[in-house]
LOLUMKOL-484577 format. One record per residue (C-alpha): x, y, z; residue in three letters. Coordinates in nm, 3 decimals. Example, Ala and Ser with C-alpha at 12.3 -4.5 7.8 and 13.67 -1.06 7.14 Angstrom:
2
@px:1.230, py:-0.450, pz:0.780, res:Ala;
@px:1.367, py:-0.106, pz:0.714, res:Ser;
END
This chain:
313
@px:14.392, py:31.968, pz:1.865, res:Met;
@px:14.684, py:31.960, pz:2.107, res:Ala;
@px:15.028, py:31.830, pz:2.029, res:Ala;
@px:15.375, py:31.779, pz:2.167, res:Arg;
@px:15.682, py:31.728, pz:1.953, res:Gly;
@px:15.540, py:31.869, pz:1.627, res:Ile;
@px:15.455, py:32.231, pz:1.562, res:Glu;
@px:15.079, py:32.262, pz:1.599, res:Ile;
@px:15.067, py:32.476, pz:1.284, res:Ser;
@px:15.209, py:32.187, pz:1.083, res:Gln;
@px:14.938, py:31.954, pz:1.208, res:Leu;
@px:14.663, py:32.202, pz:1.131, res:Arg;
@px:14.793, py:32.244, pz:0.778, res:Glu;
@px:14.739, py:31.870, pz:0.724, res:Leu;
@px:14.362, py:31.917, pz:0.770, res:Glu;
@px:14.302, py:31.588, pz:0.947, res:Phe;
@px:13.949, py:31.451, pz:0.953, res:Thr;
@px:13.773, py:31.137, pz:1.078, res:Trp;
@px:13.552, py:31.120, pz:0.771, res:Glu;
@px:13.588, py:30.815, pz:0.552, res:Asp;
@px:13.794, py:30.978, pz:0.278, res:Asn;
@px:14.164, py:31.013, pz:0.193, res:Glu;
@px:14.235, py:31.263, pz:0.472, res:Arg;
@px:14.049, py:31.042, pz:0.716, res:Gly;
@px:14.273, py:30.741, pz:0.657, res:Gln;
@px:14.545, py:30.866, pz:0.892, res:Ala;
@px:14.578, py:30.660, pz:1.212, res:Pro;
@px:14.383, py:30.910, pz:1.424, res:Thr;
@px:14.084, py:30.934, pz:1.190, res:Gly;
@px:14.073, py:30.556, pz:1.148, res:Thr;
@px:14.085, py:30.513, pz:1.526, res:Cys;
@px:13.795, py:30.755, pz:1.584, res:Ile;
@px:13.579, py:30.592, pz:1.316, res:Arg;
@px:13.639, py:30.240, pz:1.440, res:Ser;
@px:13.643, py:30.315, pz:1.813, res:Gly;
@px:13.938, py:30.075, pz:1.850, res:Lys;
@px:14.316, py:30.118, pz:1.895, res:Pro;
@px:14.504, py:30.146, pz:1.565, res:Val;
@px:14.867, py:30.032, pz:1.548, res:Arg;
@px:15.093, py:30.115, pz:1.251, res:Arg;
@px:15.420, py:29.920, pz:1.248, res:His;
@px:15.563, py:30.078, pz:0.932, res:Asn;
@px:15.409, py:30.422, pz:0.885, res:Leu;
@px:15.558, py:30.515, pz:0.544, res:Pro;
@px:15.390, py:30.206, pz:0.392, res:Asp;
@px:15.058, py:30.234, pz:0.583, res:Glu;
@px:14.950, py:30.597, pz:0.559, res:Ile;
@px:14.790, py:30.814, pz:0.287, res:Pro;
@px:15.034, py:30.969, pz:0.039, res:Lys;
@px:14.968, py:31.325, pz:0.160, res:Tyr;
@px:15.120, py:31.233, pz:0.500, res:Leu;
@px:15.438, py:31.080, pz:0.358, res:Leu;
@px:15.645, py:31.403, pz:0.333, res:Pro;
@px:15.595, py:31.502, pz:0.698, res:Ile;
@px:15.640, py:31.143, pz:0.812, res:Thr;
@px:15.977, py:31.123, pz:0.638, res:Leu;
@px:16.076, py:31.472, pz:0.756, res:Glu;
@px:16.006, py:31.384, pz:1.118, res:Leu;
@px:16.152, py:31.035, pz:1.087, res:Gly;
@px:15.858, py:30.861, pz:1.253, res:Val;
@px:15.815, py:30.496, pz:1.167, res:Val;
@px:15.552, py:30.362, pz:1.410, res:Glu;
@px:15.234, py:30.496, pz:1.570, res:Ser;
@px:14.964, py:30.397, pz:1.814, res:Leu;
@px:14.623, py:30.565, pz:1.821, res:Ser;
@px:14.385, py:30.506, pz:2.113, res:Ile;
@px:14.023, py:30.627, pz:2.123, res:Pro;
@px:13.898, py:30.853, pz:2.403, res:Leu;
@px:13.564, py:30.708, pz:2.511, res:Ile;
@px:13.306, py:30.851, pz:2.753, res:Val;
@px:12.982, py:30.664, pz:2.823, res:Ala;
@px:13.037, py:30.453, pz:2.509, res:Glu;
@px:13.079, py:30.767, pz:2.296, res:Lys;
@px:13.403, py:30.845, pz:2.116, res:Ile;
@px:13.507, py:31.205, pz:2.187, res:Ile;
@px:13.852, py:31.194, pz:2.025, res:Gly;
@px:14.175, py:31.000, pz:2.016, res:Ala;
@px:14.532, py:31.021, pz:2.136, res:Ile;
@px:14.804, py:30.931, pz:1.885, res:Thr;
@px:15.168, py:30.867, pz:1.966, res:Val;
@px:15.422, py:30.848, pz:1.683, res:Ser;
@px:15.779, py:30.726, pz:1.743, res:Ile;
@px:16.103, py:30.729, pz:1.549, res:Ser;
@px:16.215, py:30.371, pz:1.610, res:Gly;
@px:16.082, py:30.021, pz:1.564, res:His;
@px:15.965, py:29.805, pz:1.855, res:Asn;
@px:15.983, py:30.090, pz:2.111, res:Leu;
@px:15.619, py:30.055, pz:2.212, res:Leu;
@px:15.594, py:29.734, pz:2.407, res:Gly;
@px:15.304, py:29.590, pz:2.603, res:Glu;
@px:15.385, py:29.798, pz:2.913, res:Lys;
@px:15.399, py:30.121, pz:2.715, res:Glu;
@px:15.078, py:30.037, pz:2.534, res:Glu;
@px:14.901, py:29.960, pz:2.863, res:Ala;
@px:15.024, py:30.290, pz:3.006, res:Leu;
@px:14.894, py:30.481, pz:2.703, res:Leu;
@px:14.559, py:30.302, pz:2.728, res:Met;
@px:14.534, py:30.410, pz:3.092, res:Glu;
@px:14.633, py:30.764, pz:2.996, res:Met;
@px:14.361, py:30.771, pz:2.730, res:Ala;
@px:14.104, py:30.671, pz:2.991, res:Gly;
@px:14.223, py:30.946, pz:3.227, res:Asp;
@px:14.217, py:31.202, pz:2.947, res:Leu;
@px:13.866, py:31.105, pz:2.840, res:Ala;
@px:13.741, py:31.131, pz:3.200, res:Phe;
@px:13.911, py:31.468, pz:3.253, res:Gly;
@px:13.781, py:31.614, pz:2.927, res:Ile;
@px:13.430, py:31.492, pz:3.011, res:Ser;
@px:13.440, py:31.656, pz:3.354, res:Lys;
@px:13.571, py:31.983, pz:3.210, res:Met;
@px:13.290, py:31.987, pz:2.953, res:Arg;
@px:13.030, py:31.911, pz:3.222, res:Asp;
@px:13.166, py:32.193, pz:3.439, res:Asn;
@px:13.163, py:32.433, pz:3.147, res:Arg;
@px:12.802, py:32.344, pz:3.068, res:Glu;
@px:12.703, py:32.392, pz:3.432, res:Arg;
@px:12.876, py:32.730, pz:3.442, res:Ile;
@px:12.700, py:32.836, pz:3.119, res:Asp;
@px:12.362, py:32.732, pz:3.262, res:Ile;
@px:12.428, py:32.912, pz:3.591, res:Leu;
@px:12.536, py:33.229, pz:3.410, res:Glu;
@px:12.216, py:33.224, pz:3.204, res:Lys;
@px:12.005, py:33.165, pz:3.516, res:Leu;
@px:12.181, py:33.446, pz:3.702, res:Glu;
@px:12.120, py:33.680, pz:3.409, res:Gly;
@px:11.753, py:33.584, pz:3.401, res:Ser;
@px:11.729, py:33.629, pz:3.779, res:Leu;
@px:11.887, py:33.975, pz:3.761, res:Asp;
@px:11.645, py:34.079, pz:3.486, res:Asn;
@px:11.345, py:33.949, pz:3.680, res:Ala;
@px:11.455, py:34.121, pz:4.002, res:Val;
@px:11.517, py:34.448, pz:3.815, res:Ala;
@px:11.167, py:34.427, pz:3.665, res:Ala;
@px:11.016, py:34.378, pz:4.010, res:Ile;
@px:11.213, py:34.675, pz:4.146, res:Ala;
@px:11.099, py:34.893, pz:3.856, res:Ala;
@px:10.736, py:34.809, pz:3.934, res:Thr;
@px:10.773, py:34.956, pz:4.284, res:Val;
@px:10.957, py:35.264, pz:4.164, res:Glu;
@px:10.692, py:35.344, pz:3.901, res:Met;
@px:10.434, py:35.370, pz:4.180, res:Arg;
@px:10.666, py:35.565, pz:4.411, res:Asp;
@px:10.875, py:35.808, pz:4.200, res:Pro;
@px:11.016, py:35.982, pz:4.508, res:Tyr;
@px:11.209, py:35.672, pz:4.603, res:Thr;
@px:11.322, py:35.590, pz:4.249, res:Ala;
@px:11.674, py:35.454, pz:4.278, res:Gly;
@px:11.637, py:35.401, pz:4.656, res:His;
@px:11.636, py:35.023, pz:4.629, res:Gln;
@px:11.935, py:35.015, pz:4.395, res:Arg;
@px:12.137, py:35.245, pz:4.623, res:Arg;
@px:12.044, py:35.038, pz:4.927, res:Val;
@px:12.145, py:34.720, pz:4.743, res:Ala;
@px:12.480, py:34.867, pz:4.641, res:Lys;
@px:12.555, py:35.000, pz:4.990, res:Leu;
@px:12.444, py:34.676, pz:5.159, res:Ala;
@px:12.672, py:34.472, pz:4.930, res:Ala;
@px:12.962, py:34.708, pz:5.005, res:Ala;
@px:12.902, py:34.672, pz:5.380, res:Ile;
@px:12.888, py:34.293, pz:5.353, res:Ala;
@px:13.212, py:34.294, pz:5.153, res:Ser;
@px:13.379, py:34.516, pz:5.414, res:Glu;
@px:13.270, py:34.266, pz:5.680, res:Met;
@px:13.437, py:33.985, pz:5.484, res:Gly;
@px:13.121, py:33.785, pz:5.412, res:Leu;
@px:13.140, py:33.518, pz:5.139, res:Pro;
@px:13.081, py:33.629, pz:4.780, res:Thr;
@px:12.766, py:33.417, pz:4.745, res:Lys;
@px:12.616, py:33.569, pz:5.060, res:Gln;
@px:12.698, py:33.920, pz:4.937, res:Ile;
@px:12.516, py:33.851, pz:4.611, res:Glu;
@px:12.209, py:33.740, pz:4.805, res:Gly;
@px:12.215, py:34.064, pz:5.004, res:Ile;
@px:12.243, py:34.264, pz:4.681, res:Arg;
@px:11.945, py:34.083, pz:4.527, res:Ile;
@px:11.735, py:34.132, pz:4.842, res:Ala;
@px:11.830, py:34.501, pz:4.851, res:Gly;
@px:11.706, py:34.556, pz:4.496, res:Ile;
@px:11.357, py:34.436, pz:4.592, res:Val;
@px:11.345, py:34.506, pz:4.967, res:His;
@px:11.049, py:34.744, pz:4.927, res:Asp;
@px:10.848, py:34.521, pz:4.691, res:Ile;
@px:10.575, py:34.506, pz:4.957, res:Gly;
@px:10.497, py:34.874, pz:4.897, res:Lys;
@px:10.296, py:34.755, pz:4.599, res:Ile;
@px:10.021, py:34.695, pz:4.856, res:His;
@px:10.047, py:35.048, pz:4.999, res:Val;
@px:9.808, py:35.303, pz:4.841, res:Pro;
@px:9.988, py:35.537, pz:4.601, res:Ala;
@px:9.849, py:35.848, pz:4.775, res:Glu;
@px:10.027, py:35.744, pz:5.096, res:Ile;
@px:10.356, py:35.675, pz:4.917, res:Leu;
@px:10.352, py:36.016, pz:4.750, res:Ser;
@px:10.201, py:36.209, pz:5.043, res:Asn;
@px:10.398, py:36.540, pz:5.069, res:Pro;
@px:10.301, py:36.592, pz:5.434, res:Ser;
@px:10.398, py:36.403, pz:5.747, res:Lys;
@px:10.227, py:36.063, pz:5.769, res:Leu;
@px:9.955, py:36.007, pz:6.026, res:Thr;
@px:9.978, py:35.714, pz:6.269, res:Asp;
@px:9.720, py:35.527, pz:6.062, res:Ala;
@px:9.913, py:35.587, pz:5.739, res:Glu;
@px:10.238, py:35.482, pz:5.901, res:Phe;
@px:10.069, py:35.163, pz:6.024, res:Ser;
@px:9.987, py:35.083, pz:5.661, res:Ile;
@px:10.345, py:35.156, pz:5.555, res:Ile;
@px:10.467, py:34.914, pz:5.823, res:Lys;
@px:10.287, py:34.628, pz:5.651, res:Thr;
@px:10.525, py:34.632, pz:5.355, res:His;
@px:10.788, py:34.388, pz:5.493, res:Pro;
@px:10.521, py:34.122, pz:5.550, res:Gln;
@px:10.365, py:34.198, pz:5.210, res:Ala;
@px:10.706, py:34.164, pz:5.045, res:Gly;
@px:10.762, py:33.832, pz:5.217, res:Tyr;
@px:10.420, py:33.709, pz:5.103, res:Asp;
@px:10.502, py:33.800, pz:4.743, res:Ile;
@px:10.847, py:33.639, pz:4.729, res:Leu;
@px:10.852, py:33.350, pz:4.975, res:His;
@px:10.737, py:33.094, pz:4.715, res:Thr;
@px:11.027, py:33.182, pz:4.481, res:Ile;
@px:11.316, py:32.938, pz:4.518, res:Asp;
@px:11.604, py:33.185, pz:4.549, res:Phe;
@px:11.951, py:33.048, pz:4.635, res:Pro;
@px:11.938, py:33.279, pz:4.941, res:Trp;
@px:11.677, py:33.358, pz:5.211, res:Pro;
@px:11.563, py:33.667, pz:5.020, res:Val;
@px:11.205, py:33.663, pz:5.151, res:Ala;
@px:11.325, py:33.640, pz:5.513, res:Gln;
@px:11.571, py:33.926, pz:5.458, res:Met;
@px:11.287, py:34.141, pz:5.327, res:Ile;
@px:11.057, py:34.040, pz:5.614, res:Leu;
@px:11.323, py:34.134, pz:5.872, res:Gln;
@px:11.481, py:34.447, pz:5.725, res:His;
@px:11.296, py:34.678, pz:5.969, res:His;
@px:11.367, py:34.470, pz:6.280, res:Glu;
@px:11.593, py:34.628, pz:6.546, res:Lys;
@px:11.845, py:34.468, pz:6.780, res:Met;
@px:11.645, py:34.560, pz:7.094, res:Asp;
@px:11.318, py:34.419, pz:6.959, res:Gly;
@px:11.162, py:34.759, pz:6.888, res:Ser;
@px:11.138, py:34.699, pz:6.513, res:Gly;
@px:10.861, py:34.551, pz:6.300, res:Tyr;
@px:10.673, py:34.341, pz:6.195, res:Pro;
@px:10.767, py:34.070, pz:6.449, res:Asn;
@px:10.977, py:34.249, pz:6.713, res:Gly;
@px:11.276, py:34.018, pz:6.665, res:Leu;
@px:11.588, py:34.074, pz:6.877, res:Lys;
@px:11.963, py:34.039, pz:6.831, res:Gly;
@px:12.082, py:33.715, pz:6.678, res:Glu;
@px:11.725, py:33.617, pz:6.588, res:Asp;
@px:11.758, py:33.870, pz:6.304, res:Ile;
@px:11.949, py:33.746, pz:5.998, res:Leu;
@px:12.286, py:33.919, pz:5.956, res:Ile;
@px:12.176, py:33.998, pz:5.599, res:Glu;
@px:11.867, py:34.176, pz:5.734, res:Ala;
@px:12.077, py:34.368, pz:5.990, res:Arg;
@px:12.294, py:34.492, pz:5.703, res:Ile;
@px:11.993, py:34.585, pz:5.489, res:Leu;
@px:11.837, py:34.770, pz:5.784, res:Cys;
@px:12.136, py:35.000, pz:5.827, res:Ile;
@px:12.180, py:35.053, pz:5.452, res:Ala;
@px:11.810, py:35.142, pz:5.432, res:Asp;
@px:11.832, py:35.390, pz:5.721, res:Val;
@px:12.138, py:35.564, pz:5.580, res:Ile;
@px:11.998, py:35.596, pz:5.228, res:Glu;
@px:11.655, py:35.711, pz:5.354, res:Ala;
@px:11.800, py:35.978, pz:5.584, res:Met;
@px:12.050, py:36.106, pz:5.329, res:Ala;
@px:11.798, py:36.134, pz:5.046, res:Ser;
@px:11.505, py:36.368, pz:4.984, res:His;
@px:11.151, py:36.256, pz:5.057, res:Arg;
@px:10.821, py:36.423, pz:4.955, res:Pro;
@px:10.760, py:36.536, pz:5.316, res:Tyr;
@px:11.116, py:36.656, pz:5.399, res:Arg;
@px:11.455, py:36.739, pz:5.247, res:Pro;
@px:11.744, py:36.496, pz:5.281, res:Gly;
@px:11.947, py:36.525, pz:5.602, res:Phe;
@px:12.277, py:36.430, pz:5.435, res:Gly;
@px:12.518, py:36.147, pz:5.506, res:Ile;
@px:12.677, py:36.270, pz:5.831, res:Phe;
@px:12.349, py:36.295, pz:6.030, res:Pro;
@px:12.271, py:35.946, pz:5.902, res:Ala;
@px:12.607, py:35.818, pz:6.027, res:Leu;
@px:12.548, py:35.993, pz:6.361, res:Gln;
@px:12.211, py:35.817, pz:6.390, res:Glu;
@px:12.351, py:35.467, pz:6.349, res:Ile;
@px:12.659, py:35.544, pz:6.561, res:Ser;
@px:12.446, py:35.683, pz:6.845, res:Arg;
@px:12.228, py:35.370, pz:6.844, res:Asn;
@px:12.505, py:35.116, pz:6.785, res:Lys;
@px:12.436, py:34.802, pz:6.984, res:Gly;
@px:12.084, py:34.911, pz:7.078, res:Arg;
@px:11.904, py:34.942, pz:6.745, res:Leu;
@px:12.181, py:34.848, pz:6.505, res:Tyr;
@px:12.435, py:34.566, pz:6.492, res:Asp;
@px:12.774, py:34.686, pz:6.618, res:Gln;
@px:12.981, py:34.497, pz:6.360, res:Asp;
@px:12.770, py:34.635, pz:6.076, res:Val;
@px:12.800, py:34.991, pz:6.212, res:Val;
@px:13.180, py:34.957, pz:6.234, res:Arg;
@px:13.193, py:34.841, pz:5.871, res:Ala;
@px:12.977, py:35.137, pz:5.764, res:Val;
@px:13.203, py:35.387, pz:5.944, res:Met;
@px:13.509, py:35.236, pz:5.778, res:Thr;
@px:13.344, py:35.255, pz:5.437, res:Leu;
@px:13.234, py:35.620, pz:5.460, res:Phe;
@px:13.498, py:35.777, pz:5.686, res:Leu;
@px:13.813, py:35.583, pz:5.594, res:Asp;
@px:13.747, py:35.464, pz:5.239, res:Lys;
@px:13.540, py:35.754, pz:5.103, res:Gly;
@px:13.232, py:35.558, pz:5.001, res:Tyr;
@px:12.961, py:35.773, pz:4.843, res:Glu;
@px:12.594, py:35.703, pz:4.782, res:Leu;
END
């Protein structure tokens, strides 16, 4: 209940209702039940006894209640009480009727928006849980890279934010980062956990994981091109990447960001066949190949994050 001119606490104490009982016989309750405007020309004589004290205290003598109607449903009413007779003429009544229509429309839109937001929040929560479950499946098979996808996702989102990309696009990059290695499900476990350097044949199998990830996820209707990001996250600006040898602008900006985040995290972290190199060799790698292998704008954002803003994996 909202009010102007009377303390809201006083109104709440009156315990209005639109039920067909004594407390529902006030103008507002009667209006809601009937779905029609209710005019009271002499309030003290036309209201329930329990309302008489406040009516006399406030000195109101007339009232007009107008229903708020949306799609033929009554969602409430607006009531105006006044302290003089014959102050609500036809013009004032028409204005209040128009106001009631505007209020009903506005309230309906606010409720619709709230419902949409609630649904979206539930869907986003479900999506996050599903994506986390997919990521956990990969990490169970490859314990040496446990946490790799989450760190890549976090770094990629930070890079995208530093570059000033829209919030929705950043969220898509984060989601893709969490599952960017989902295709490794198709790579034999003994290759993933091999403590020695991979052979050319083994590395060829590893290189199938972007396509495998795309094949797994491309039928899911994400709000972002997640499957394409995963397919392209090992492509390089000069066309030397895989699986399709894409070049430059043919590579999604999201995939260019994921590529660099992936390289940095992989170089800085330990692997079964080598110790981690640390963050500065990783930064040297992307800086040295800026514009050739890696997108220049993305590299600049990475340098700002780590060297100027103290970002840590």
